[in-house]
N, C-alpha and C positions, 0 to 999 in steps of 0.2 A: 746775573745771579748764578751762583754755583751751588751744587748739591754734592754731598759726600756720602759714600757708602759707610754705614756704621760698622760693618764687619771688617773690611780690608783697607778702607781709606781712599779708594779710587774716586776721582772727582769728575763730575759732569759740569762743564761750563757752558751755559746757554749760548754765549757768543761764539764758542768754537764748535758746538755740537759734537757729534761723534760720527764723522763721515765713514769710518771703517765699519760702522754698524748700520749705515744707511740713514743716519740722522743728520740733517743739514745744519750748517752753522746758523745761529739765530733761532733755533727751535727752542721754545719755552719748555720748561720741565713738564708743565701740565699737558703739553702737546706730544710728549714722548709716549709712544704706545704703552698701554698698561702691561703688556707681556714683556717689556724690556727687562733684561737681566744684566747685572754687573758683569762687565767683560773679564774681570779678574777672578771673582769668586762665585758668580752665578746666582746671587740672591736677587729678589725682585725689587721693584720700585719702593715698596713699603719699608725697605731697610735703608733708605736714603733720607738725609735731612739737609736743610739749608746750611751752607758753610759760613 
């Protein structure tokens, strides 16, 4: 599953995770910490939706 930032379009892919941000590949979106922010525009998880 992939999730995209509504503001800037950055995409989180569960299969790839976000290793640069400490999120391992295979991490489900619901398991990403609630304080996660978009690496490009800094908005919170509530600004992401399923791609």
